[in-house]
Each structure stands twice: as structure tokens, then as C-alpha cells.
C-alpha positions as CSV (number, residue, x, y, z in Angstrom):
1,X,0.0,0.0,0.0
2,X,2.9,2.3,0.7
3,X,4.2,1.9,-2.9
4,X,0.7,2.9,-4.2
5,X,0.9,6.1,-2.0
6,X,4.4,6.9,-3.3
7,X,3.2,6.3,-6.9
8,X,0.2,8.6,-6.3
9,X,2.4,11.4,-4.9
10,X,4.8,11.0,-7.8
11,X,1.9,11.4,-10.3
12,X,0.7,14.5,-8.5
13,X,4.2,16.0,-8.6
14,X,4.5,15.2,-12.3
15,X,1.1,16.9,-13.0
16,X,2.2,19.9,-11.0
17,X,5.4,20.2,-12.9
18,X,3.6,19.9,-16.2
19,X,1.2,22.6,-15.4
20,X,3.9,25.0,-14.1
21,X,6.0,24.6,-17.2
22,X,4.0,23.9,-20.3
23,X,7.1,23.1,-22.3
24,X,7.4,19.8,-20.5
25,X,4.3,18.3,-22.2
26,X,5.2,19.5,-25.7
27,X,7.4,16.6,-26.7
28,X,4.7,14.1,-25.7
29,X,2.2,15.9,-27.8
30,X,4.6,16.2,-30.7
31,X,5.3,12.5,-30.4
32,X,1.6,11.7,-30.9
33,X,1.4,13.7,-34.1
34,X,4.7,12.4,-35.5
35,X,3.8,8.8,-34.6
36,X,0.5,9.2,-36.4
37,X,2.2,10.7,-39.4
38,X,4.7,7.8,-39.5
39,X,1.9,5.3,-39.2
40,X,0.1,6.8,-42.2
41,X,3.4,6.9,-44.2
42,X,4.0,3.3,-43.6
43,X,0.4,2.0,-43.8
44,X,-0.1,3.4,-47.3
45,X,2.7,1.3,-48.9
46,X,1.7,-1.7,-46.8
47,X,-1.9,-1.5,-48.1
48,X,-0.5,-1.0,-51.7
49,X,1.7,-4.2,-51.3
50,X,-1.3,-6.0,-49.9
51,X,-3.6,-5.1,-52.8
52,X,-1.1,-5.3,-55.7
53,X,1.1,-8.3,-54.7
54,X,-1.4,-10.0,-52.4
55,X,-0.9,-11.8,-49.1
56,X,-1.4,-15.3,-50.4
57,X,2.1,-15.7,-51.8
58,X,5.5,-15.6,-50.2
59,X,6.6,-12.4,-51.9
60,X,3.7,-10.4,-50.5
61,X,4.1,-11.8,-47.0
62,X,7.9,-11.1,-46.9
63,X,7.3,-7.5,-48.1
64,X,4.6,-6.9,-45.5
65,X,6.8,-8.3,-42.8
66,X,9.7,-6.1,-43.8
67,X,7.5,-3.0,-44.0
68,X,5.9,-3.9,-40.7
69,X,9.4,-4.3,-39.1
70,X,10.4,-0.9,-40.5
71,X,7.2,0.6,-39.1
72,X,7.9,-0.8,-35.6
73,X,11.5,0.4,-35.7
74,X,10.4,3.9,-36.8
75,X,7.8,4.1,-34.1
76,X,10.3,3.0,-31.5
77,X,12.9,5.5,-32.7
78,X,10.4,8.3,-32.6
79,X,9.3,7.4,-29.1
80,X,12.9,7.2,-27.9
81,X,13.8,10.6,-29.4
82,X,10.8,12.4,-27.9
83,X,11.3,10.6,-24.6
84,X,14.8,11.9,-24.5
85,X,13.5,15.4,-25.2
86,X,11.1,15.1,-22.3
87,X,13.8,13.9,-20.0
88,X,16.1,16.7,-21.0
89,X,13.4,19.3,-20.3
90,X,12.5,17.7,-16.9
91,X,16.2,17.7,-15.9
92,X,16.5,21.3,-16.9
93,X,13.4,22.2,-14.9
94,X,14.7,20.4,-11.9
95,X,18.1,22.1,-12.2
96,X,16.4,25.5,-12.4
97,X,14.3,24.6,-9.3
98,X,17.4,23.4,-7.5
99,X,19.3,26.7,-8.4
100,X,16.3,28.8,-7.2
101,X,16.1,26.9,-3.9
102,X,19.8,27.2,-3.4
103,X,19.6,31.0,-4.1
104,X,16.8,31.3,-1.6
105,X,18.7,29.4,1.0
106,X,22.1,31.0,0.6
107,X,21.1,34.4,-0.6
108,X,23.6,34.2,-3.5
109,X,23.8,32.4,-6.8
110,X,24.8,28.8,-6.4
111,X,26.7,26.8,-9.0
112,X,24.8,23.8,-10.1
113,X,27.0,21.3,-11.9
114,X,25.7,20.2,-15.3
């Protein structure tokens, strides 16, 4: 039950950070649009191969598997890149928060290692 409580407090803190700094949520939203675009770009050739070559023969099946594997890789790479952007922005926000807290505590500008 304690892990549920910690998870809930983490979720509340994440929402608080997202509403304080709207830039933190932008990579996630961009990822949705880019992922949708990549799906459309790959599904059109897959549908074309399915209709033109057919799925009953080995050539059509191999082409669909290759296109499907490329689609999965492209979606994975997109998610990875946009997750990295989100992590970078969160780290930057936390460093700024730490610098602000350090300034309030010490009354002077503190050096936060990067």
C-alpha cells in the first residue's frame, strides 16, 4: 500500500510540474502527431503491397513483414527521441528549481554542476 501512496504522490508531482512549465508536455504531444504521421506513411505502402502483390504468396508476405518491421522500428525510434527530449526538459526544470532553492537558502547564486 505504501508503494501505491508513493506512486500517487509522484503522479501528483508530475502533473504539478507539467502545469507549471507547459514546455514539459510539448514533446509528448509532438510525439503523438509524429507517430500518427509515421503510421500513415508506412500503412499506405503496406496497403499497396497487400492489394497489388497480395498476401497469399510468399513475396507479399515477406514484403509486408519487412515494412511492418520498419514501421515498428520507426515508431520505437520516434518514441525514444521524444522521450529523450522530455527527460532533458525535466532535468533542466529540476536544475532550475534546485538553483532557485539554493539561491533562496544562501542568498547568493549557487553553482549547479551540469
